[in-house]
N, C-alpha and C positions, 0 to 999 in steps of 0.2 A: 721889753715890756709888751705884754699882750695888748693888742688894739681891738676894741669892740667892733663887731660887725656893723655895717651900716643899717641892716635890718635884722629882725629876729622874730620869733613867734609872739613876743609881747611888745613889739615896737609901739611906742607912744602910750602904752597902758600905764596907769598910775597905781602903785601898790604901797600900802602901809604894811610894814613888817615889825611886829612887836618883839622886844628883847633881841634886837638885831645888832647889838654891840659886840657880840662874840658867839662862839659855838655855832649851832644850827642856824640861828638868825642871821649871823654874818654871812654864812655860806649861802643862804637863801637870797640875801640882798645882792651879793656879787653875781649869783646865777641869774637873777631877774634882770639886773643891769646889763649883763652880757647878752641878753636876748632883747634888749632895746627898751626895757621898762624904765620909768622914772620912779625912783625909790624914795619913800619916806622912811628913814631909818629911825625907828622908835627905840629908845632905851632910857631908863631912868638915870643911867650914867651918861651924861652928855659927852664926856670925853671919849669914851669908847665908841659911841655912836659917831662922833666926829671923825674918828680914825677910819671907820668903815666908809663914811662919805668921801673922805680923802682918797681912799683906795679906788672907789668907783670913778671919781672925777679924774684920777690920774690915767685912767684908760679911756677917757672920753665919754663916760656916762654921766647921767644926771641924777643927783641925790641931794637930800636935805636932812638935817637933824631934827628930830622931834623928841622931846623929853617928857611928854604927857605921862601922867600916872594912870596906868591902865586899870587900876582898881578904883579910880575916882571917876564917876560918871561925867561930871562937868569938865574935868581935865581931859578926858578922852575925846570930848567933842572938839577940842582944839586940834587934835591930830587930823581929824577929817576936814576941819576948816582950813588947816594949813595945806593939806594936799590939794584941795580945790583951789585955794587962793594962789598957791605957787605954780601948780601945774595945770589948772583949768578943769580938773575933774578927778574922780576916783573910780577905779575899776575893781580893785582887789584888796581884801584885808587878809593878811596872814597872821593868825593868832599863834604866836610861837613862845612868848615869854613864859617862864615857869621857874619854880624853886622847889627844893626838897626840904622836908623836915621829918626825916625818917626816924621812926621809933616803933617798937612793938606796941600793939593796941593797948595792952594792960598798963603800959607806962606813959601813954601819950597824954599830953596836956591839952587843955582847951585852946591855948594860944597856938600850939602847933597845928591843931586841926583848922582853926580859923584862918591862919595865914595861908595855908594851902588852898582853902576854898576861895579866899579873896583873890589871890593871884591867878589861879587856874580857872575856876568857874566864873567868878565875877569879871575877871580879866578878859575872858572870852566873850562876855556879854557886852561890855561897855562900848568899845570902839565899834563892834559889829552893829550894835543898836543904832548908833549915830549914822553909820554908813548905810544901813538899810533904810532909815528915814530919808536920807539923801536920794537913794535909788528909787524908792517908792514914789517920791515926789516927781522925779524925772519921768517915771513910767506913767503917772497920772497926767502929766503934761503932754503925753504922746511921744516922748523920746524913746528910741529903742535902747534898752539897757542890756549890757552884756557883762554882768557883775559876778564876782566870785568871793565866797567866804571859804577860807581854808583853815581848818582847826587842827590843833595838835593834841592827839590823844596818846596812848601808850599801851604797850603790851600789858602793863600793870593794870590798866583800866579794863582791858578786854578779858583778862583771866586771873587778875589778882596778883599780889606780890607780898610775900612775908616781910614784915617790918615797914610796910608802906600803906597801911590801911587808909590814911588820909589822902595820899597821892592817888592810890588806886580808885578810891571812891570819886575823887574829882575828875580823873581821866575817864572813868566810866560815864560820869555825868556829861562830859564833853561829847562822847560818842552819841549819847542819846539826844543831846542838844542838836547835833549835826543832823540827825534824822528828822527832827521837828523843823529845823530851818529849811531843809530841802523840801519838805512837804508843804510848808506854808508860803515860801518865798518865790517859788518857780513862776507864779503868775506875774511877778514883777521883772522877770528876766534875770533872777539871781539863782545861782547854784550854790550848794554847800556840800563840802566833802571834808573828811578828816584823814590825817596821816598819823600813823604810829611809827615814829622813827627809832632806829637803834644806831647810835653813832658815838664817837668819842667827843665828849663835851666836859665842861667843868662839873656838871651835875653827875654824869655817869662815872667819871674817873675820881670822884671824891673818895670812893672806897678803893683801898689798895689792890684788892683782888681784881676789880674791874679795870683799874688803871693798867695793871700788868697784862690782862687779857686783851685790852683794846690798844695797846701800845703800837705806835707807828713802826712798820717793819724797817729794818736797817739795810735791807738788801735791794731796795728799789722796786720790790714787787708790788702788786696791787694792794693799796691801803684800804682794806676791807671796812674799817671803822671810820674812815674820813667822813665828816659831816657833809662834805660836798657831794657825796654819792647819793644822798637823799634829795638834794635840791632839784634835780631835773624833773622829778615827778611833780613837785610843787609848781614849778614854772609851767609845765604843760597844763596842769589843772587850772592855772591862772590865765591861760591863753584863751582866745576865742575858739580854738579847736576842741575844747572840752565841754562845749555847751550841752552835750547829750549825757553828761555824766553828773549825777547829783545823788546825794544821800548814801554815798559809799564811804567805808572806812578802809583805807589802804594801810598796809604795813610795808616798810622799806628799810633795808639794811644792806650794805655792801652793794652788790649788783643785783639784788633780789627784790622784786615787787610782788606782793600778794594782797589778797582781799581778806579782811577780817569778816568772816561770815557769821552774822549775828545770831542772837537768840531766836529759836524757832520752837513752835508748839508741836509736841508729838501728837500722834493720833488720839491718845488719851483712853481712859477707861470710863465709860458712861453707864451708870447703873439705871438711869432713867427715873431716879427718885433720890430721896435723901439718904445719905450714908449713915450708918451707925458707926460710932468710933471703933468698935471691935472689928468692923469690916475693912477698915482702911489699910491694914497691914497687907492683905491680899492684893488690893489694888496697887499699892506701892510696889510690891514684888513684880507684878505684871508690867508696870511702867518701866522699872529698872531693867528688866529683861530685854526690853525693846529699844532702850535709849542708846544714842551714840554718845559715849562719855565725853565730857568737856576736856579741854586741855588742862594739864595740871597747873596749879598755882605756882608762880615762880618761887623757888626756895623750898619746895616740898619734894 
């Protein structure tokens, strides 16, 4: 059995990881623990969360179960209270929990839209809000704060995905939320970054085609889609070494890390006065001739 190192880049840092009972969340929890962090394993399924806690403890790490509902503001407060009460402080929130309710837009129901917005967008707000209030209070008391918010977006949110308009919209919202958090919270010693992961999880392999493409290789070669490949980036971003990095959206899959380079305004066409509707076509032609085309929507 692998034994945890005595020290690591997150030694004695306390992290809450949502949706950590399986998939990417479990991988993140194990990776943070391996680098010395004390882990609050949040999952609405306390049994799966408990299994991850047992894995961490079996290798000498420290972890506890939290089953707060991330979509409920009052319940989310309990996660922060438990982290501080059990481990003495909180340094990192990893917003990982998510669900899919895939359907083409023309057939999507209100319930399918609302469920995605609740788990993804509101879920990213609730625990982070309570954590930020904790850190802001520490900052106002004169304590040096070295805090991290790590959000989970998606390639679907960065460029769209056919059959996932609800999910894509929520993930795009998370990317924008990250930019705002970074701009507003740096004064308190808090950084905010997002990661768009691509890995083999219960969500990604629910579709047979994806399950086949992401299957674990049987020859012992590099497991490109192993969720554990994404976790080292999260751990480093959660460490004190990343204090100069904020407001970034990273993409991670296999052994590749890249930056999602966001929306940018082009030079534009300026008439210097009000446009007539009949003049717009020419302006649009000029703009399109100079633009760098966006990446294609997934599925097109």
